[in-house]
C-alpha angles and dihedrals in degrees: 000000000000122000125185128209119167105317095331127098130197114213129184106231142165117238113224105164140008134195128179089266107030148030122226115211132190111262110243088215094054098252132118122320113283112231120207123184113243088225090065100047150029123230127196125186122008094148119156139287097033098022088205119149147141121276118200118196143138114290095237091055092049090053092045091052093046095244096126 
């Protein structure tokens, strides 16, 4: 589910990887992991076993990363 408020978008995602500077999410189109800098987003959830959560980021970045 995607919800818009101002220029922010909330996207339901599945966390696959994490580094100190970025999150890696499952690609909804089945491709390579999509990496998003932690400085450009907020992520809630991601707890095992499902690793599902809500990613909040600017709409232009979501489009650029192929998440919307």
